C-alpha positions in Angstrom: 171.6 180.3 147.2 168.2 179.3 145.9 166.0 181.9 144.2 163.6 181.9 147.2 166.3 182.6 149.7 167.6 185.4 147.5 164.1 186.9 147.4 163.7 186.6 151.2 167.2 188.2 151.8 166.3 191.1 149.4 162.9 191.7 151.1 164.5 191.7 154.6 167.2 194.2 153.6 164.7 196.6 152.0 161.9 196.4 154.6 161.2 199.5 156.7 161.2 198.7 160.4 157.7 198.4 161.8 158.3 200.4 164.9 160.4 203.4 165.8 160.2 202.9 169.6 158.0 202.2 172.5 156.8 205.1 174.6 153.9 206.2 176.7 151.4 209.1 176.4 151.6 212.1 178.8 148.7 214.6 179.0 149.4 218.3 179.3 147.2 220.5 181.4 144.5 219.5 183.9 143.1 216.6 182.0 144.4 213.0 182.1 143.3 212.3 178.6 145.4 212.6 175.4 143.8 213.3 172.1 145.0 211.0 169.3 144.0 212.6 166.0 143.1 210.6 162.9 145.7 212.3 160.6 148.3 215.1 160.7 145.8 217.4 159.0 143.1 216.5 161.6 145.6 217.4 164.4 146.3 220.8 162.8 142.6 221.5 162.3 141.6 220.2 165.7 144.1 222.3 167.6 143.0 225.4 165.7 139.3 224.6 166.5 140.1 224.1 170.2 142.0 227.4 170.3 139.0 229.1 168.7 136.7 227.4 171.3 134.7 225.7 168.6 131.8 223.4 169.4 132.8 219.8 170.3 130.7 218.6 167.4 133.2 220.1 165.0 136.2 218.6 166.8 135.0 215.0 167.7 135.1 213.7 164.1 138.8 214.5 163.8 139.7 212.3 166.9 140.8 208.7 166.5 140.7 207.9 170.3 141.3 209.5 173.7 143.6 207.3 175.9 144.7 208.3 179.4 148.1 209.4 180.5 150.5 206.5 180.9 149.0 204.5 178.1 151.7 202.6 176.2 152.2 203.4 172.5 154.5 202.4 169.7 155.8 205.3 167.6 155.3 204.8 163.9 158.5 205.1 161.7 157.1 207.8 159.4 158.6 211.2 159.7 155.9 213.7 160.6 158.3 216.5 161.4 159.3 217.8 164.8 155.9 218.7 166.2 153.9 215.4 165.6 154.3 211.7 166.2 152.5 208.8 164.6 151.4 206.3 167.3 149.7 203.0 167.7 148.1 202.5 171.2 149.2 199.1 172.7 147.5 199.1 176.1 144.2 199.9 177.7 140.8 200.2 176.3 142.0 202.0 173.2 144.6 199.3 172.2 144.9 199.1 168.4 144.0 202.8 167.9 146.3 204.5 165.3 146.7 208.2 164.9 148.8 211.3 165.4 149.7 213.2 168.6 151.7 216.3 169.4 155.3 215.6 170.2 154.9 216.8 173.8 152.3 214.1 174.3 154.9 211.3 173.9 157.3 210.5 176.6 160.1 208.1 175.8 161.7 205.9 178.5 
């Protein structure tokens, strides 16, 4: 094997997979929109603010995008625990948006 092919083989064997799985978003409650938060910390803070009935102006800066139910996403491979999922939106007007959603907002096929 040449040095270049050894390097490529080493990189392939140590590379983390880019995607964990394809899914789609599912809104809970009366709304058809799903909040995708910028970070795990933004999700925690945003949910607390919503529960406290805070002004929208305090919540909006924490949101990455607001796709509709049924929008396709790819789940990110990082482990965010049991209650959160990292996602990349792959369809609709918010395609390319990256962020974090609550686990219940992701439905796997």
